[in-house]
C-alpha positions in Angstrom: -1.6 92.3 -109.7 -5.3 91.7 -109.1 -4.5 91.2 -105.4 -2.8 94.6 -105.2 -5.6 96.3 -107.0 -8.2 94.6 -104.7 -6.2 95.7 -101.6 -6.0 99.3 -102.9 -9.7 99.3 -103.7 -10.5 98.0 -100.2 -8.2 100.6 -98.6 -9.7 103.4 -100.7 -13.3 102.3 -99.9 -12.4 102.0 -96.2 -10.9 105.5 -96.3 -14.1 106.9 -98.0 -16.2 105.1 -95.4 -14.2 106.7 -92.5 -14.4 110.2 -94.1 -18.2 109.7 -94.7 -18.7 108.6 -91.1 -16.7 111.5 -89.7 -18.6 113.9 -91.9 -21.9 112.5 -90.5 -20.5 112.7 -87.0 -19.6 116.3 -87.4 -23.0 117.0 -88.9 -24.7 115.4 -85.9 -22.5 117.4 -83.5 -23.4 120.6 -85.4 -27.1 119.8 -85.2 -26.9 118.8 -81.6 -25.1 122.1 -80.8 -27.8 124.1 -82.6 -30.5 122.3 -80.7 -28.8 123.1 -77.4 -28.5 126.7 -78.4 -32.2 126.7 -79.1 -32.9 125.3 -75.7 -31.7 128.4 -73.9 -34.1 130.5 -72.0 -33.8 134.1 -73.1 -34.4 136.8 -70.4 -34.2 140.5 -71.2 -35.8 143.8 -70.5 -38.6 144.4 -73.0 -38.7 147.2 -75.6 -41.7 149.5 -75.5 -43.1 147.7 -78.5 -42.8 144.3 -76.8 -44.4 145.7 -73.6 -47.3 147.2 -75.7 -48.0 144.0 -77.6 -47.9 141.9 -74.4 -50.7 143.9 -72.8 -53.1 142.0 -75.2 -51.9 138.5 -74.2 -53.7 136.3 -71.7 -52.6 136.4 -68.0 -51.4 133.5 -65.9 -50.6 133.5 -62.2 -49.4 131.0 -59.6 -48.6 131.0 -56.0 -45.1 130.0 -54.7 -44.6 126.3 -55.6 -42.3 123.9 -57.4 -43.4 121.8 -60.4 -42.0 120.1 -63.5 -42.9 121.6 -66.9 -42.3 120.8 -70.6 -42.9 123.3 -73.4 -44.5 121.7 -76.5 -44.3 125.1 -78.2 -42.4 128.3 -77.7 -43.7 130.6 -75.0 -42.9 134.3 -74.7 -44.0 136.2 -71.6 -43.8 139.5 -69.8 -43.4 139.0 -66.0 -45.8 141.5 -64.3 -45.0 140.5 -60.7 -43.0 137.9 -58.7 -39.8 136.0 -58.9 -39.0 132.5 -60.2 -36.1 130.2 -60.9 -36.3 127.8 -63.8 -34.0 124.7 -63.4 -32.8 122.9 -66.5 -30.0 120.4 -67.2 -27.9 123.3 -68.5 -28.3 125.3 -65.3 -30.7 127.7 -63.5 -32.3 130.9 -64.9 -33.8 133.6 -62.7 -36.3 136.2 -63.7 -38.6 138.7 -62.0 -41.1 141.5 -62.5 -40.3 143.6 -65.6 -38.4 140.8 -67.5 -39.4 139.6 -70.9 -38.8 135.8 -71.1 -38.8 133.3 -74.0 -39.0 129.6 -73.4 -38.0 127.4 -76.4 -40.1 124.6 -77.7 -39.0 121.2 -76.3 -37.6 122.7 -73.1 -37.9 120.4 -70.0 -37.5 122.2 -66.7 -38.7 122.7 -63.2 -40.3 125.9 -62.1 -39.5 127.1 -58.6 -41.8 130.1 -57.9 -40.2 132.1 -55.1 -42.7 134.9 -55.1 -46.2 134.8 -56.6 -45.9 135.0 -60.4 -48.2 136.9 -62.7 -47.4 137.2 -66.4 -48.8 137.9 -69.8 -47.9 135.1 -72.2 -48.1 134.1 -75.8 -47.7 130.5 -77.1 -46.2 129.7 -80.5 
C-alpha cells in the first residue's frame, strides 16, 4: 500500500512539475513575443501636434553612409529631408522626408542612408 501511495505521489508531483514548467515556458514565450513587438520601428505620417512639438527638438544630419547602431533609449524623430533604410534581424524599414519615426529602446540595427538625412529627434 505504501508503495502504491509513493508511486501516486511521485506521479502527481511529476505532473505538477510538468505543468509548472509548461506554465513558465508559456510565460517566457509571451514575454519574448512582447519584447519582439516592442522592437518594431514605427513609421507614420505625423499629426500637426507632433510636427509642432518636433520643431523644438535638436537636429541631426548625416551624409549617405552605412553604419551599425544600437538604441540605449527610445528615440522619436521627424525626418526633415533624405531617405534611409534601417536593417534589423526582423527585416528592413524605409523612411523619408515627412515621416515620423520611433525607434524602440534596445534595438540593434544598421543604418543605410541613401540620401542625406536631416531630422529633429527626441531621446527617451
